[in-house]
C-alpha positions in Angstrom: 43.1 253.4 -46.1 44.9 255.6 -48.6 43.6 255.8 -52.2 45.9 256.4 -55.1 44.3 258.5 -57.8 45.2 257.3 -61.2 43.9 257.6 -64.7 42.7 253.9 -64.5 40.9 254.6 -61.3 39.1 257.6 -62.8 38.1 255.8 -66.0 36.9 252.7 -64.1 34.6 254.9 -62.0 33.0 256.7 -65.0 30.5 255.5 -67.5 31.5 254.6 -71.0 31.6 257.1 -73.9 33.0 257.2 -77.4 36.4 258.6 -76.2 36.7 256.8 -72.9 40.4 257.6 -72.5 40.0 261.4 -73.0 39.3 262.7 -69.5 37.8 266.1 -69.2 37.7 267.4 -65.6 34.9 270.0 -65.1 35.2 272.3 -62.1 32.8 275.0 -60.9 30.6 276.0 -58.0 28.2 273.4 -56.8 25.9 275.9 -55.2 24.2 279.0 -56.6 25.1 282.3 -55.0 22.2 283.9 -53.2 21.7 286.8 -50.9 20.7 284.6 -47.9 24.5 284.2 -47.5 25.0 287.9 -46.8 21.7 289.6 -45.9 19.2 288.9 -43.2 15.5 288.8 -43.8 14.9 292.4 -42.7 17.7 293.7 -45.0 16.2 291.7 -48.0 12.7 293.2 -47.3 14.1 296.7 -47.5 15.5 296.3 -51.0 13.2 297.0 -53.9 14.3 294.4 -56.5 12.6 296.4 -59.3 15.2 299.1 -58.8 18.2 296.8 -59.1 20.2 296.2 -62.3 19.3 293.0 -64.1 22.2 290.8 -62.8 21.4 291.7 -59.2 17.7 290.9 -59.7 18.8 287.5 -60.8 20.5 287.0 -57.4 17.3 287.7 -55.6 15.4 285.3 -57.8 17.8 282.5 -57.0 16.9 282.2 -53.3 15.7 278.6 -53.6 17.9 277.5 -56.4 21.0 276.5 -54.4 21.7 273.6 -56.7 21.4 275.5 -60.0 25.2 275.8 -60.4 25.7 272.1 -60.0 22.9 271.5 -62.4 24.7 273.6 -65.0 27.8 271.5 -64.6 25.8 268.3 -65.0 24.2 269.6 -68.2 27.6 270.6 -69.6 28.9 267.2 -68.6 26.0 265.4 -70.4 26.4 267.4 -73.6 30.2 266.8 -73.7 29.8 263.1 -73.1 27.5 263.0 -76.1 29.2 265.4 -78.4 32.2 265.1 -79.0 31.8 262.0 -76.7 34.7 262.7 -74.2 34.8 261.3 -70.6 33.7 264.6 -68.9 33.4 264.2 -65.2 33.0 266.1 -61.9 35.0 265.3 -58.8 31.8 263.8 -57.2 31.8 261.1 -59.9 35.1 259.5 -58.9 33.8 259.1 -55.4 37.0 259.4 -53.4 36.3 260.0 -49.7 37.6 263.4 -48.7 38.5 261.9 -45.3 41.0 259.8 -47.2 42.2 262.4 -49.7 41.4 266.0 -49.1 39.4 268.0 -51.7 42.3 270.2 -52.9 44.6 267.1 -53.4 41.9 265.3 -55.3 41.4 268.2 -57.6 45.1 268.5 -58.4 45.3 264.7 -59.1 42.1 264.8 -61.3 43.6 267.6 -63.3 47.0 266.0 -63.5 45.6 262.8 -65.0 43.1 264.5 -67.3 43.6 265.4 -70.9 41.8 268.8 -70.2 40.5 270.7 -67.2 37.9 273.5 -67.3 36.8 276.0 -64.7 33.3 277.1 -65.5 32.2 280.1 -63.5 28.6 281.3 -63.8 27.4 284.6 -62.3 25.1 282.7 -59.9 27.9 280.5 -58.7 29.0 280.5 -55.0 32.7 280.4 -56.0 34.7 280.6 -52.8 35.8 276.9 -52.6 36.3 276.8 -56.4 38.8 279.7 -56.2 40.8 277.9 -53.5 40.9 274.6 -55.4 41.7 276.3 -58.7 44.6 278.2 -57.1 46.0 274.9 -55.8 45.8 273.3 -59.3 47.4 276.3 -61.0 50.2 276.4 -58.4 50.9 272.7 -58.9 50.3 272.2 -62.6 50.4 275.5 -64.5 54.0 274.8 -65.8 53.3 271.3 -67.0 49.6 271.4 -67.8 49.0 275.0 -68.6 47.9 274.2 -72.2 45.3 271.8 -70.8 43.6 274.3 -68.5 40.9 276.9 -69.3 38.8 279.4 -67.3 35.4 280.2 -68.9 33.4 282.8 -66.9 30.2 284.6 -67.4 30.6 288.1 -68.7 29.7 289.8 -65.4 31.9 287.6 -63.2 35.2 289.1 -62.0 37.6 287.9 -59.4 41.2 288.1 -58.4 41.6 284.4 -59.2 40.5 284.9 -62.8 42.9 287.8 -63.2 45.7 285.8 -61.7 45.0 282.9 -64.1 45.6 285.0 -67.1 48.4 287.2 -65.7 50.4 285.1 -63.2 49.9 281.7 -64.7 49.2 282.6 -68.4 46.2 280.3 -68.5 43.6 280.7 -71.2 40.6 282.7 -70.0 37.4 283.2 -72.0 34.0 284.7 -71.4 30.4 283.6 -72.3 26.9 285.1 -72.3 24.7 282.0 -72.7 24.9 278.4 -71.6 25.0 277.4 -75.3 28.0 279.6 -75.9 29.7 278.1 -72.8 29.2 274.6 -74.1 30.4 275.6 -77.5 33.7 277.0 -76.1 34.3 273.9 -74.1 33.8 271.8 -77.2 36.2 273.9 -79.2 38.8 273.6 -76.4 38.4 269.8 -76.3 38.8 269.7 -80.1 42.0 271.7 -79.9 43.5 269.5 -77.2 42.6 266.3 -79.2 44.1 267.8 -82.4 47.4 268.7 -80.6 47.6 265.2 -79.0 47.1 263.6 -82.4 49.8 265.8 -84.0 52.2 265.0 -81.1 52.3 268.6 -79.9 51.0 267.4 -76.5 51.9 264.1 -74.9 48.8 262.0 -73.9 48.6 261.8 -70.1 49.5 258.4 -68.6 
């Protein structure tokens, strides 16, 4: 049975917050990057982690933290739902079966019906699926929703998708060093969207 993704459906499936009608779709990797994806056990034993630069040492320490990236998104979601009190959500929260509506289509519809969408890309994120879904959203919505989209990536994260976001689609791209800075930049972005909607510079999504 087909499911139509609407603002009302999203709001109905989320908890109540101060600004229920301001939907903030948070995207990012759900799994932490770790070297088990790329190196076998013998190759990992041969590498002296003490000789690696700091960021690479972090990859080796994350072997068992495959859910750390999703935990980051959940912390951000919780903070944003408290202050400024917007209806921040992950795709998982709306609970639409991917056998009914594929993941890329879901992401496009969630972004289409949201007041704001953010792509948060930490260094430890396993970003392959995120890049594909982000590309689908940008192709479908950059002309109509470009002002409502933002990429915020950790300083040492680089990718073709991030470069394309700023050059090909002219989407806002920012960097962060700490989780607190990331949360702050997302709050500022939300505040700007709210302000522009109140002034009539952006139409509120239907």
